[in-house]
PDB file of N, CA, C, O and CB in Angstrom:
ATOM      1  N   MET A   1     106.561 119.944  89.808  1.00  0.00           N
ATOM      2  CA  MET A   1     105.326 119.326  90.231  1.00  0.00           C
ATOM      3  C   MET A   1     104.195 120.170  89.627  1.00  0.00           C
ATOM      4  O   MET A   1     104.256 121.399  89.594  1.00  0.00           O
ATOM      5  CB  MET A   1     105.227 119.232  91.813  1.00  0.00           C
ATOM      6  N   GLY A   2     103.198 119.486  89.167  1.00  0.00           N
ATOM      7  CA  GLY A   2     101.922 120.117  88.705  1.00  0.00           C
ATOM      8  C   GLY A   2     100.978 120.223  89.807  1.00  0.00           C
ATOM      9  O   GLY A   2     101.277 119.823  90.932  1.00  0.00           O
ATOM     10  N   SER A   3      99.810 120.764  89.523  1.00  0.00           N
ATOM     11  CA  SER A   3      98.823 120.996  90.565  1.00  0.00           C
ATOM     12  C   SER A   3      98.361 119.706  91.172  1.00  0.00           C
ATOM     13  O   SER A   3      98.113 119.685  92.377  1.00  0.00           O
ATOM     14  CB  SER A   3      97.646 121.756  90.025  1.00  0.00           C
ATOM     15  N   ARG A   4      98.226 118.641  90.449  1.00  0.00           N
ATOM     16  CA  ARG A   4      97.777 117.367  90.996  1.00  0.00           C
ATOM     17  C   ARG A   4      98.822 116.745  91.965  1.00  0.00           C
ATOM     18  O   ARG A   4      98.495 116.306  93.068  1.00  0.00           O
ATOM     19  CB  ARG A   4      97.478 116.393  89.845  1.00  0.00           C
ATOM     20  N   GLN A   5     100.079 116.730  91.500  1.00  0.00           N
ATOM     21  CA  GLN A   5     101.165 116.167  92.367  1.00  0.00           C
ATOM     22  C   GLN A   5     101.367 117.018  93.606  1.00  0.00           C
ATOM     23  O   GLN A   5     101.536 116.505  94.712  1.00  0.00           O
ATOM     24  CB  GLN A   5     102.510 116.071  91.584  1.00  0.00           C
ATOM     25  N   LEU A   6     101.345 118.370  93.395  1.00  0.00           N
ATOM     26  CA  LEU A   6     101.465 119.218  94.538  1.00  0.00           C
ATOM     27  C   LEU A   6     100.400 119.105  95.524  1.00  0.00           C
ATOM     28  O   LEU A   6     100.666 119.126  96.725  1.00  0.00           O
ATOM     29  CB  LEU A   6     101.547 120.539  94.137  1.00  0.00           C
ATOM     30  N   CYS A   7      99.107 118.976  95.051  1.00  0.00           N
ATOM     31  CA  CYS A   7      98.020 118.821  95.892  1.00  0.00           C
ATOM     32  C   CYS A   7      98.163 117.498  96.764  1.00  0.00           C
ATOM     33  O   CYS A   7      97.915 117.551  97.968  1.00  0.00           O
ATOM     34  CB  CYS A   7      96.755 118.827  95.047  1.00  0.00           C
ATOM     35  N   ARG A   8      98.550 116.346  96.176  1.00  0.00           N
ATOM     36  CA  ARG A   8      98.767 115.101  96.902  1.00  0.00           C
ATOM     37  C   ARG A   8      99.817 115.325  97.911  1.00  0.00           C
ATOM     38  O   ARG A   8      99.676 114.839  99.033  1.00  0.00           O
ATOM     39  CB  ARG A   8      99.149 113.955  95.978  1.00  0.00           C
ATOM     40  N   ALA A   9     100.912 116.056  97.593  1.00  0.00           N
ATOM     41  CA  ALA A   9     101.987 116.232  98.554  1.00  0.00           C
ATOM     42  C   ALA A   9     101.542 117.075  99.698  1.00  0.00           C
ATOM     43  O   ALA A   9     101.941 116.790 100.827  1.00  0.00           O
ATOM     44  CB  ALA A   9     103.191 116.843  97.907  1.00  0.00           C
ATOM     45  N   LEU A  10     100.726 118.119  99.495  1.00  0.00           N
ATOM     46  CA  LEU A  10     100.190 118.992 100.570  1.00  0.00           C
ATOM     47  C   LEU A  10      99.239 118.179 101.427  1.00  0.00           C
ATOM     48  O   LEU A  10      99.253 118.298 102.652  1.00  0.00           O
ATOM     49  CB  LEU A  10      99.455 120.255  99.980  1.00  0.00           C
ATOM     50  N   VAL A  11      98.420 117.362 100.805  1.00  0.00           N
ATOM     51  CA  VAL A  11      97.378 116.639 101.616  1.00  0.00           C
ATOM     52  C   VAL A  11      98.121 115.590 102.510  1.00  0.00           C
ATOM     53  O   VAL A  11      97.714 115.369 103.650  1.00  0.00           O
ATOM     54  CB  VAL A  11      96.264 115.902 100.643  1.00  0.00           C
ATOM     55  N   LYS A  12      99.169 114.967 102.012  1.00  0.00           N
ATOM     56  CA  LYS A  12     100.007 114.043 102.845  1.00  0.00           C
ATOM     57  C   LYS A  12     100.575 114.802 104.057  1.00  0.00           C
ATOM     58  O   LYS A  12     100.718 114.220 105.132  1.00  0.00           O
ATOM     59  CB  LYS A  12     101.198 113.424 101.986  1.00  0.00           C
ATOM     60  N   GLN A  13     100.901 116.108 103.891  1.00  0.00           N
ATOM     61  CA  GLN A  13     101.373 116.850 104.964  1.00  0.00           C
ATOM     62  C   GLN A  13     100.373 117.340 106.019  1.00  0.00           C
ATOM     63  O   GLN A  13     100.707 117.905 107.061  1.00  0.00           O
ATOM     64  CB  GLN A  13     102.032 117.921 104.437  1.00  0.00           C
ATOM     65  N   GLY A  14      99.119 117.071 105.648  1.00  0.00           N
ATOM     66  CA  GLY A  14      97.997 117.457 106.573  1.00  0.00           C
ATOM     67  C   GLY A  14      97.219 118.649 106.157  1.00  0.00           C
ATOM     68  O   GLY A  14      96.278 118.998 106.870  1.00  0.00           O
ATOM     69  N   HIS A  15      97.518 119.335 105.042  1.00  0.00           N
ATOM     70  CA  HIS A  15      96.782 120.436 104.603  1.00  0.00           C
ATOM     71  C   HIS A  15      95.473 120.009 103.888  1.00  0.00           C
ATOM     72  O   HIS A  15      95.472 119.046 103.121  1.00  0.00           O
ATOM     73  CB  HIS A  15      97.639 121.264 103.718  1.00  0.00           C
ATOM     74  N   GLU A  16      94.356 120.740 104.149  1.00  0.00           N
ATOM     75  CA  GLU A  16      93.108 120.420 103.493  1.00  0.00           C
ATOM     76  C   GLU A  16      92.924 121.310 102.388  1.00  0.00           C
ATOM     77  O   GLU A  16      92.635 122.482 102.629  1.00  0.00           O
ATOM     78  CB  GLU A  16      91.952 120.490 104.399  1.00  0.00           C
ATOM     79  N   LEU A  17      93.053 120.909 101.193  1.00  0.00           N
ATOM     80  CA  LEU A  17      92.806 121.816  99.964  1.00  0.00           C
ATOM     81  C   LEU A  17      92.555 120.865  98.870  1.00  0.00           C
ATOM     82  O   LEU A  17      92.816 119.664  98.939  1.00  0.00           O
ATOM     83  CB  LEU A  17      94.061 122.823  99.588  1.00  0.00           C
ATOM     84  N   GLY A  18      91.990 121.515  97.766  1.00  0.00           N
ATOM     85  CA  GLY A  18      91.720 120.734  96.617  1.00  0.00           C
ATOM     86  C   GLY A  18      92.703 121.134  95.388  1.00  0.00           C
ATOM     87  O   GLY A  18      93.478 122.088  95.455  1.00  0.00           O
ATOM     88  N   ARG A  19      92.583 120.340  94.330  1.00  0.00           N
ATOM     89  CA  ARG A  19      93.468 120.668  93.230  1.00  0.00           C
ATOM     90  C   ARG A  19      93.250 122.057  92.564  1.00  0.00           C
ATOM     91  O   ARG A  19      94.188 122.742  92.154  1.00  0.00           O
ATOM     92  CB  ARG A  19      93.325 119.620  92.205  1.00  0.00           C
ATOM     93  N   LEU A  20      91.980 122.412  92.491  1.00  0.00           N
ATOM     94  CA  LEU A  20      91.739 123.726  91.760  1.00  0.00           C
ATOM     95  C   LEU A  20      92.152 124.816  92.628  1.00  0.00           C
ATOM     96  O   LEU A  20      92.505 125.858  92.075  1.00  0.00           O
ATOM     97  CB  LEU A  20      90.249 123.936  91.345  1.00  0.00           C
ATOM     98  N   HIS A  21      92.166 124.749  93.915  1.00  0.00           N
ATOM     99  CA  HIS A  21      92.667 125.769  94.812  1.00  0.00           C
ATOM    100  C   HIS A  21      94.237 125.798  94.637  1.00  0.00           C
ATOM    101  O   HIS A  21      94.832 126.875  94.588  1.00  0.00           O
ATOM    102  CB  HIS A  21      92.221 125.460  96.340  1.00  0.00           C
ATOM    103  N   VAL A  22      94.867 124.629  94.548  1.00  0.00           N
ATOM    104  CA  VAL A  22      96.309 124.702  94.396  1.00  0.00           C
ATOM    105  C   VAL A  22      96.641 125.262  93.035  1.00  0.00           C
ATOM    106  O   VAL A  22      97.619 125.996  92.886  1.00  0.00           O
ATOM    107  CB  VAL A  22      96.956 123.327  94.589  1.00  0.00           C
ATOM    108  N   ARG A  23      95.858 124.934  92.058  1.00  0.00           N
ATOM    109  CA  ARG A  23      96.056 125.497  90.680  1.00  0.00           C
ATOM    110  C   ARG A  23      95.961 127.076  90.677  1.00  0.00           C
ATOM    111  O   ARG A  23      96.779 127.765  90.068  1.00  0.00           O
ATOM    112  CB  ARG A  23      94.953 124.888  89.686  1.00  0.00           C
ATOM    113  N   SER A  24      94.988 127.559  91.345  1.00  0.00           N
ATOM    114  CA  SER A  24      94.777 129.035  91.347  1.00  0.00           C
ATOM    115  C   SER A  24      95.884 129.717  92.128  1.00  0.00           C
ATOM    116  O   SER A  24      96.356 130.801  91.783  1.00  0.00           O
ATOM    117  CB  SER A  24      93.387 129.408  91.963  1.00  0.00           C
ATOM    118  N   LEU A  25      96.300 128.999  93.251  1.00  0.00           N
ATOM    119  CA  LEU A  25      97.449 129.591  94.007  1.00  0.00           C
ATOM    120  C   LEU A  25      98.768 129.552  93.230  1.00  0.00           C
ATOM    121  O   LEU A  25      99.570 130.482  93.308  1.00  0.00           O
ATOM    122  CB  LEU A  25      97.639 128.847  95.338  1.00  0.00           C
ATOM    123  N   MET A  26      98.989 128.444  92.464  1.00  0.00           N
ATOM    124  CA  MET A  26     100.160 128.309  91.555  1.00  0.00           C
ATOM    125  C   MET A  26     100.106 129.496  90.537  1.00  0.00           C
ATOM    126  O   MET A  26     101.108 130.161  90.273  1.00  0.00           O
ATOM    127  CB  MET A  26     100.145 126.868  90.784  1.00  0.00           C
ATOM    128  N   ARG A  27      98.931 129.710  90.007  1.00  0.00           N
ATOM    129  CA  ARG A  27      98.837 130.832  88.967  1.00  0.00           C
ATOM    130  C   ARG A  27      99.104 132.188  89.565  1.00  0.00           C
ATOM    131  O   ARG A  27      99.757 133.047  88.973  1.00  0.00           O
ATOM    132  CB  ARG A  27      97.426 130.865  88.302  1.00  0.00           C
ATOM    133  N   ARG A  28      98.573 132.350  90.764  1.00  0.00           N
ATOM    134  CA  ARG A  28      98.821 133.694  91.504  1.00  0.00           C
ATOM    135  C   ARG A  28     100.273 133.859  91.736  1.00  0.00           C
ATOM    136  O   ARG A  28     100.803 134.944  91.496  1.00  0.00           O
ATOM    137  CB  ARG A  28      98.066 133.776  92.911  1.00  0.00           C
ATOM    138  N   MET A  29     100.972 132.824  92.202  1.00  0.00           N
ATOM    139  CA  MET A  29     102.417 132.917  92.558  1.00  0.00           C
ATOM    140  C   MET A  29     103.260 132.822  91.317  1.00  0.00           C
ATOM    141  O   MET A  29     104.463 133.054  91.435  1.00  0.00           O
ATOM    142  CB  MET A  29     102.830 131.802  93.558  1.00  0.00           C
ATOM    143  N   GLY A  30     102.765 132.504  90.136  1.00  0.00           N
ATOM    144  CA  GLY A  30     103.553 132.464  88.943  1.00  0.00           C
ATOM    145  C   GLY A  30     104.379 131.137  88.878  1.00  0.00           C
ATOM    146  O   GLY A  30     105.425 131.097  88.229  1.00  0.00           O
ATOM    147  N   ILE A  31     103.879 130.007  89.583  1.00  0.00           N
ATOM    148  CA  ILE A  31     104.584 128.808  89.502  1.00  0.00           C
ATOM    149  C   ILE A  31     103.989 127.917  88.421  1.00  0.00           C
ATOM    150  O   ILE A  31     102.770 127.854  88.265  1.00  0.00           O
ATOM    151  CB  ILE A  31     104.593 128.137  90.821  1.00  0.00           C
ATOM    152  N   SER A  32     104.836 127.240  87.686  1.00  0.00           N
ATOM    153  CA  SER A  32     104.259 126.296  86.657  1.00  0.00           C
ATOM    154  C   SER A  32     105.164 125.031  86.717  1.00  0.00           C
ATOM    155  O   SER A  32     106.318 125.043  87.144  1.00  0.00           O
ATOM    156  CB  SER A  32     104.233 126.968  85.117  1.00  0.00           C
ATOM    157  N   ALA A  33     104.510 123.935  86.239  1.00  0.00           N
ATOM    158  CA  ALA A  33     105.245 122.679  86.219  1.00  0.00           C
ATOM    159  C   ALA A  33     106.269 122.717  85.054  1.00  0.00           C
ATOM    160  O   ALA A  33     106.123 123.404  84.043  1.00  0.00           O
ATOM    161  CB  ALA A  33     104.255 121.458  86.071  1.00  0.00           C
ATOM    162  N   LEU A  34     107.314 121.908  85.306  1.00  0.00           N
ATOM    163  CA  LEU A  34     108.342 121.823  84.228  1.00  0.00           C
ATOM    164  C   LEU A  34     107.957 120.631  83.397  1.00  0.00           C
ATOM    165  O   LEU A  34     107.967 119.482  83.838  1.00  0.00           O
ATOM    166  CB  LEU A  34     109.843 121.681  84.797  1.00  0.00           C
ATOM    167  N   ALA A  35     107.606 120.973  82.130  1.00  0.00           N
ATOM    168  CA  ALA A  35     107.108 120.011  81.139  1.00  0.00           C
ATOM    169  C   ALA A  35     107.667 120.266  79.846  1.00  0.00           C
ATOM    170  O   ALA A  35     108.053 121.422  79.668  1.00  0.00           O
ATOM    171  CB  ALA A  35     105.650 120.026  81.035  1.00  0.00           C
ATOM    172  N   PRO A  36     107.802 119.451  78.897  1.00  0.00           N
ATOM    173  CA  PRO A  36     108.218 119.790  77.526  1.00  0.00           C
ATOM    174  C   PRO A  36     107.305 120.877  76.831  1.00  0.00           C
ATOM    175  O   PRO A  36     106.084 120.742  76.746  1.00  0.00           O
ATOM    176  CB  PRO A  36     108.218 118.497  76.678  1.00  0.00           C
ATOM    177  N   GLN A  37     107.916 121.836  76.399  1.00  0.00           N
ATOM    178  CA  GLN A  37     107.206 122.900  75.745  1.00  0.00           C
ATOM    179  C   GLN A  37     107.083 122.650  74.268  1.00  0.00           C
ATOM    180  O   GLN A  37     107.802 121.799  73.745  1.00  0.00           O
ATOM    181  CB  GLN A  37     107.880 124.205  75.993  1.00  0.00           C
ATOM    182  N   PRO A  38     106.151 123.393  73.511  1.00  0.00           N
ATOM    183  CA  PRO A  38     106.125 123.142  72.099  1.00  0.00           C
ATOM    184  C   PRO A  38     107.387 123.424  71.375  1.00  0.00           C
ATOM    185  O   PRO A  38     108.096 124.361  71.742  1.00  0.00           O
ATOM    186  CB  PRO A  38     105.091 123.896  71.509  1.00  0.00           C
ATOM    187  N   GLY A  39     107.717 122.667  70.360  1.00  0.00           N
ATOM    188  CA  GLY A  39     108.856 122.895  69.579  1.00  0.00           C
ATOM    189  C   GLY A  39     110.006 121.939  70.070  1.00  0.00           C
ATOM    190  O   GLY A  39     111.152 122.154  69.676  1.00  0.00           O
ATOM    191  N   THR A  40     109.747 120.926  70.889  1.00  0.00           N
ATOM    192  CA  THR A  40     110.823 120.044  71.321  1.00  0.00           C
ATOM    193  C   THR A  40     111.122 118.975  70.365  1.00  0.00           C
ATOM    194  O   THR A  40     112.101 118.241  70.497  1.00  0.00           O
ATOM    195  CB  THR A  40     110.513 119.446  72.599  1.00  0.00           C
ATOM    196  N   SER A  41     110.257 118.884  69.375  1.00  0.00           N
ATOM    197  CA  SER A  41     110.510 117.800  68.388  1.00  0.00           C
ATOM    198  C   SER A  41     111.143 118.218  67.095  1.00  0.00           C
ATOM    199  O   SER A  41     111.141 117.507  66.090  1.00  0.00           O
ATOM    200  CB  SER A  41     109.255 117.133  68.066  1.00  0.00           C
ATOM    201  N   GLN A  42     111.677 119.389  67.170  1.00  0.00           N
ATOM    202  CA  GLN A  42     112.325 119.986  65.959  1.00  0.00           C
ATOM    203  C   GLN A  42     113.651 119.211  65.738  1.00  0.00           C
ATOM    204  O   GLN A  42     114.396 118.983  66.690  1.00  0.00           O
ATOM    205  CB  GLN A  42     112.599 121.597  66.143  1.00  0.00           C
ATOM    206  N   ARG A  43     113.913 118.848  64.598  1.00  0.00           N
ATOM    207  CA  ARG A  43     115.199 118.157  64.206  1.00  0.00           C
ATOM    208  C   ARG A  43     116.343 119.093  64.263  1.00  0.00           C
ATOM    209  O   ARG A  43     116.207 120.307  64.111  1.00  0.00           O
ATOM    210  CB  ARG A  43     115.121 117.561  62.790  1.00  0.00           C
ATOM    211  N   ASN A  44     117.474 118.503  64.485  1.00  0.00           N
ATOM    212  CA  ASN A  44     118.783 119.224  64.627  1.00  0.00           C
ATOM    213  C   ASN A  44     119.422 119.208  63.228  1.00  0.00           C
ATOM    214  O   ASN A  44     119.751 118.134  62.724  1.00  0.00           O
ATOM    215  CB  ASN A  44     119.768 118.522  65.744  1.00  0.00           C
ATOM    216  N   PRO A  45     119.605 120.382  62.589  1.00  0.00           N
ATOM    217  CA  PRO A  45     120.054 120.362  61.170  1.00  0.00           C
ATOM    218  C   PRO A  45     121.466 119.771  61.123  1.00  0.00           C
ATOM    219  O   PRO A  45     121.871 119.366  60.033  1.00  0.00           O
ATOM    220  CB  PRO A  45     120.035 121.826  60.527  1.00  0.00           C
ATOM    221  N   GLN A  46     122.237 119.684  62.179  1.00  0.00           N
ATOM    222  CA  GLN A  46     123.576 119.094  62.174  1.00  0.00           C
ATOM    223  C   GLN A  46     123.549 117.596  62.087  1.00  0.00           C
ATOM    224  O   GLN A  46     124.546 116.994  61.687  1.00  0.00           O
ATOM    225  CB  GLN A  46     124.326 119.501  63.398  1.00  0.00           C
ATOM    226  N   HIS A  47     122.424 116.946  62.451  1.00  0.00           N
ATOM    227  CA  HIS A  47     122.325 115.435  62.477  1.00  0.00           C
ATOM    228  C   HIS A  47     121.974 114.960  61.052  1.00  0.00           C
ATOM    229  O   HIS A  47     121.228 115.599  60.310  1.00  0.00           O
ATOM    230  CB  HIS A  47     121.196 114.920  63.544  1.00  0.00           C
ATOM    231  N   LYS A  48     122.571 113.782  60.721  1.00  0.00           N
ATOM    232  CA  LYS A  48     122.346 113.235  59.474  1.00  0.00           C
ATOM    233  C   LYS A  48     120.995 112.486  59.409  1.00  0.00           C
ATOM    234  O   LYS A  48     120.626 111.782  60.349  1.00  0.00           O
ATOM    235  CB  LYS A  48     123.473 112.357  59.133  1.00  0.00           C
ATOM    236  N   VAL A  49     120.271 112.645  58.298  1.00  0.00           N
ATOM    237  CA  VAL A  49     118.961 112.055  58.107  1.00  0.00           C
ATOM    238  C   VAL A  49     119.182 110.878  57.240  1.00  0.00           C
ATOM    239  O   VAL A  49     119.673 111.029  56.121  1.00  0.00           O
ATOM    240  CB  VAL A  49     117.930 113.044  57.494  1.00  0.00           C
ATOM    241  N   PHE A  50     118.830 109.654  57.713  1.00  0.00           N
ATOM    242  CA  PHE A  50     119.018 108.441  56.904  1.00  0.00           C
ATOM    243  C   PHE A  50     117.766 108.279  56.107  1.00  0.00           C
ATOM    244  O   PHE A  50     116.653 108.565  56.550  1.00  0.00           O
ATOM    245  CB  PHE A  50     119.315 107.162  57.778  1.00  0.00           C
ATOM    246  N   PRO A  51     117.998 107.801  54.895  1.00  0.00           N
ATOM    247  CA  PRO A  51     116.823 107.477  53.995  1.00  0.00           C
ATOM    248  C   PRO A  51     116.099 106.258  54.326  1.00  0.00           C
ATOM    249  O   PRO A  51     116.715 105.339  54.865  1.00  0.00           O
ATOM    250  CB  PRO A  51     117.248 107.347  52.607  1.00  0.00           C
ATOM    251  N   TYR A  52     114.869 106.150  54.063  1.00  0.00           N
ATOM    252  CA  TYR A  52     114.023 105.024  54.275  1.00  0.00           C
ATOM    253  C   TYR A  52     114.165 104.090  53.166  1.00  0.00           C
ATOM    254  O   TYR A  52     113.579 104.309  52.106  1.00  0.00           O
ATOM    255  CB  TYR A  52     112.623 105.419  54.441  1.00  0.00           C
ATOM    256  N   LEU A  53     114.965 102.975  53.348  1.00  0.00           N
ATOM    257  CA  LEU A  53     115.298 102.083  52.291  1.00  0.00           C
ATOM    258  C   LEU A  53     114.293 101.181  51.742  1.00  0.00           C
ATOM    259  O   LEU A  53     114.521 100.577  50.694  1.00  0.00           O
ATOM    260  CB  LEU A  53     116.301 101.340  52.684  1.00  0.00           C
ATOM    261  N   LEU A  54     113.153 101.043  52.405  1.00  0.00           N
ATOM    262  CA  LEU A  54     112.076 100.117  52.050  1.00  0.00           C
ATOM    263  C   LEU A  54     110.978 100.764  51.333  1.00  0.00           C
ATOM    264  O   LEU A  54     109.956 100.129  51.075  1.00  0.00           O
ATOM    265  CB  LEU A  54     111.538  99.465  53.234  1.00  0.00           C
ATOM    266  N   ARG A  55     111.135 102.071  50.971  1.00  0.00           N
ATOM    267  CA  ARG A  55     109.980 102.867  50.414  1.00  0.00           C
ATOM    268  C   ARG A  55     109.393 102.240  49.101  1.00  0.00           C
ATOM    269  O   ARG A  55     108.187 102.019  48.982  1.00  0.00           O
ATOM    270  CB  ARG A  55     110.454 104.352  50.113  1.00  0.00           C
ATOM    271  N   ASN A  56     110.280 101.977  48.158  1.00  0.00           N
ATOM    272  CA  ASN A  56     109.809 101.461  46.868  1.00  0.00           C
ATOM    273  C   ASN A  56     110.123  99.978  46.684  1.00  0.00           C
ATOM    274  O   ASN A  56     110.201  99.490  45.556  1.00  0.00           O
ATOM    275  CB  ASN A  56     110.431 102.256  45.735  1.00  0.00           C
ATOM    276  N   LEU A  57     110.304  99.264  47.799  1.00  0.00           N
ATOM    277  CA  LEU A  57     110.732  97.821  47.628  1.00  0.00           C
ATOM    278  C   LEU A  57     109.479  97.011  47.628  1.00  0.00           C
ATOM    279  O   LEU A  57     108.605  97.226  48.468  1.00  0.00           O
ATOM    280  CB  LEU A  57     111.733  97.313  48.785  1.00  0.00           C
ATOM    281  N   VAL A  58     109.362  96.072  46.699  1.00  0.00           N
ATOM    282  CA  VAL A  58     108.165  95.164  46.681  1.00  0.00           C
ATOM    283  C   VAL A  58     108.625  93.979  47.357  1.00  0.00           C
ATOM    284  O   VAL A  58     109.558  93.308  46.914  1.00  0.00           O
ATOM    285  CB  VAL A  58     107.607  94.822  45.235  1.00  0.00           C
ATOM    286  N   ILE A  59     107.946  93.671  48.510  1.00  0.00           N
ATOM    287  CA  ILE A  59     108.226  92.442  49.226  1.00  0.00           C
ATOM    288  C   ILE A  59     107.381  91.320  48.756  1.00  0.00           C
ATOM    289  O   ILE A  59     106.164  91.330  48.936  1.00  0.00           O
ATOM    290  CB  ILE A  59     108.037  92.625  50.675  1.00  0.00           C
ATOM    291  N   ASN A  60     108.001  90.351  48.155  1.00  0.00           N
ATOM    292  CA  ASN A  60     107.223  89.326  47.428  1.00  0.00           C
ATOM    293  C   ASN A  60     107.785  87.882  47.895  1.00  0.00           C
ATOM    294  O   ASN A  60     107.417  86.911  47.234  1.00  0.00           O
ATOM    295  CB  ASN A  60     107.367  89.552  45.772  1.00  0.00           C
ATOM    296  N   ARG A  61     108.576  87.698  48.894  1.00  0.00           N
ATOM    297  CA  ARG A  61     109.054  86.341  49.399  1.00  0.00           C
ATOM    298  C   ARG A  61     109.330  86.516  50.881  1.00  0.00           C
ATOM    299  O   ARG A  61     109.544  87.613  51.396  1.00  0.00           O
ATOM    300  CB  ARG A  61     110.400  85.808  48.617  1.00  0.00           C
ATOM    301  N   SER A  62     109.312  85.387  51.518  1.00  0.00           N
ATOM    302  CA  SER A  62     109.515  85.383  53.014  1.00  0.00           C
ATOM    303  C   SER A  62     111.081  85.623  53.230  1.00  0.00           C
ATOM    304  O   SER A  62     111.932  85.322  52.394  1.00  0.00           O
ATOM    305  CB  SER A  62     108.992  83.911  53.715  1.00  0.00           C
ATOM    306  N   ASN A  63     111.320  86.169  54.391  1.00  0.00           N
ATOM    307  CA  ASN A  63     112.701  86.502  54.828  1.00  0.00           C
ATOM    308  C   ASN A  63     113.392  87.453  53.949  1.00  0.00           C
ATOM    309  O   ASN A  63     114.622  87.502  53.952  1.00  0.00           O
ATOM    310  CB  ASN A  63     113.525  85.295  54.920  1.00  0.00           C
ATOM    311  N   GLN A  64     112.656  88.238  53.173  1.00  0.00           N
ATOM    312  CA  GLN A  64     113.229  89.346  52.355  1.00  0.00           C
ATOM    313  C   GLN A  64     113.572  90.540  53.157  1.00  0.00           C
ATOM    314  O   GLN A  64     114.583  91.196  52.909  1.00  0.00           O
ATOM    315  CB  GLN A  64     112.283  89.762  51.279  1.00  0.00           C
ATOM    316  N   VAL A  65     112.724  90.848  54.148  1.00  0.00           N
ATOM    317  CA  VAL A  65     112.878  91.972  54.996  1.00  0.00           C
ATOM    318  C   VAL A  65     112.807  91.563  56.482  1.00  0.00           C
ATOM    319  O   VAL A  65     111.898  90.839  56.886  1.00  0.00           O
ATOM    320  CB  VAL A  65     111.828  92.999  54.665  1.00  0.00           C
ATOM    321  N   TRP A  66     113.732  92.014  57.251  1.00  0.00           N
ATOM    322  CA  TRP A  66     113.687  91.727  58.729  1.00  0.00           C
ATOM    323  C   TRP A  66     113.517  93.002  59.425  1.00  0.00           C
ATOM    324  O   TRP A  66     113.817  94.072  58.896  1.00  0.00           O
ATOM    325  CB  TRP A  66     114.969  91.002  59.254  1.00  0.00           C
ATOM    326  N   ALA A  67     113.016  92.894  60.666  1.00  0.00           N
ATOM    327  CA  ALA A  67     112.808  94.039  61.556  1.00  0.00           C
ATOM    328  C   ALA A  67     113.399  93.656  62.965  1.00  0.00           C
ATOM    329  O   ALA A  67     113.435  92.494  63.370  1.00  0.00           O
ATOM    330  CB  ALA A  67     111.232  94.419  61.648  1.00  0.00           C
ATOM    331  N   PRO A  68     113.832  94.681  63.631  1.00  0.00           N
ATOM    332  CA  PRO A  68     114.299  94.416  65.033  1.00  0.00           C
ATOM    333  C   PRO A  68     113.127  94.249  66.032  1.00  0.00           C
ATOM    334  O   PRO A  68     112.051  94.821  65.858  1.00  0.00           O
ATOM    335  CB  PRO A  68     115.216  95.584  65.514  1.00  0.00           C
ATOM    336  N   ASP A  69     113.366  93.491  67.021  1.00  0.00           N
ATOM    337  CA  ASP A  69     112.348  93.344  68.079  1.00  0.00           C
ATOM    338  C   ASP A  69     112.562  94.497  69.027  1.00  0.00           C
ATOM    339  O   ASP A  69     113.603  94.573  69.679  1.00  0.00           O
ATOM    340  CB  ASP A  69     112.445  91.943  68.833  1.00  0.00           C
ATOM    341  N   THR A  70     111.574  95.423  69.122  1.00  0.00           N
ATOM    342  CA  THR A  70     111.747  96.583  70.000  1.00  0.00           C
ATOM    343  C   THR A  70     110.955  96.418  71.403  1.00  0.00           C
ATOM    344  O   THR A  70     110.769  97.391  72.134  1.00  0.00           O
ATOM    345  CB  THR A  70     111.240  97.877  69.221  1.00  0.00           C
ATOM    346  N   THR A  71     110.524  95.175  71.711  1.00  0.00           N
ATOM    347  CA  THR A  71     109.829  95.027  72.925  1.00  0.00           C
ATOM    348  C   THR A  71     110.746  94.833  74.105  1.00  0.00           C
ATOM    349  O   THR A  71     110.261  94.804  75.237  1.00  0.00           O
ATOM    350  CB  THR A  71     108.905  93.921  72.820  1.00  0.00           C
ATOM    351  N   HIS A  72     112.023  94.702  73.912  1.00  0.00           N
ATOM    352  CA  HIS A  72     113.072  94.543  75.038  1.00  0.00           C
ATOM    353  C   HIS A  72     112.704  93.236  75.947  1.00  0.00           C
ATOM    354  O   HIS A  72     112.886  93.258  77.164  1.00  0.00           O
ATOM    355  CB  HIS A  72     113.093  95.957  76.019  1.00  0.00           C
ATOM    356  N   GLY A  73     112.241  92.243  75.358  1.00  0.00           N
ATOM    357  CA  GLY A  73     111.994  91.006  76.102  1.00  0.00           C
ATOM    358  C   GLY A  73     110.796  91.052  77.012  1.00  0.00           C
ATOM    359  O   GLY A  73     110.637  90.164  77.850  1.00  0.00           O
ATOM    360  N   ARG A  74     109.912  92.090  76.879  1.00  0.00           N
ATOM    361  CA  ARG A  74     108.710  92.119  77.722  1.00  0.00           C
ATOM    362  C   ARG A  74     107.725  91.126  77.128  1.00  0.00           C
ATOM    363  O   ARG A  74     107.601  91.023  75.908  1.00  0.00           O
ATOM    364  CB  ARG A  74     108.082  93.572  77.809  1.00  0.00           C
ATOM    365  N   ARG A  75     107.044  90.414  77.967  1.00  0.00           N
ATOM    366  CA  ARG A  75     106.002  89.481  77.536  1.00  0.00           C
ATOM    367  C   ARG A  75     104.640  89.943  78.008  1.00  0.00           C
ATOM    368  O   ARG A  75     104.422  90.252  79.180  1.00  0.00           O
ATOM    369  CB  ARG A  75     106.288  88.073  78.056  1.00  0.00           C
ATOM    370  N   PHE A  76     103.740  89.976  77.052  1.00  0.00           N
ATOM    371  CA  PHE A  76     102.401  90.462  77.378  1.00  0.00           C
ATOM    372  C   PHE A  76     101.477  89.244  77.385  1.00  0.00           C
ATOM    373  O   PHE A  76     101.550  88.407  76.486  1.00  0.00           O
ATOM    374  CB  PHE A  76     101.906  91.567  76.346  1.00  0.00           C
ATOM    375  N   PRO A  77     100.665  89.147  78.330  1.00  0.00           N
ATOM    376  CA  PRO A  77      99.643  87.954  78.484  1.00  0.00           C
ATOM    377  C   PRO A  77      98.591  88.223  77.379  1.00  0.00           C
ATOM    378  O   PRO A  77      98.130  89.343  77.159  1.00  0.00           O
ATOM    379  CB  PRO A  77      98.888  87.883  80.061  1.00  0.00           C
ATOM    380  N   TYR A  78      98.260  87.127  76.719  1.00  0.00           N
ATOM    381  CA  TYR A  78      97.177  87.140  75.685  1.00  0.00           C
ATOM    382  C   TYR A  78      96.044  86.312  76.130  1.00  0.00           C
ATOM    383  O   TYR A  78      95.048  86.194  75.415  1.00  0.00           O
ATOM    384  CB  TYR A  78      97.670  86.632  74.327  1.00  0.00           C
TER     385      TYR A  78
END
């Protein structure tokens, strides 16, 4: 939990405090939220890297290139 979520949880329990106070107490106690740290996007050297096959392709007719639908069936109102 970060300071915002921890503050909300403490307020629900009946404690009167603000987020900045929770933040300073967390810093004093050495508590930090679990979140992705820098360097999490490093590629694994054991994984195969696939080439981008459309890099130098000239698309000059319909139905020459297809792409998958990645919206998973979600419909957005327009």
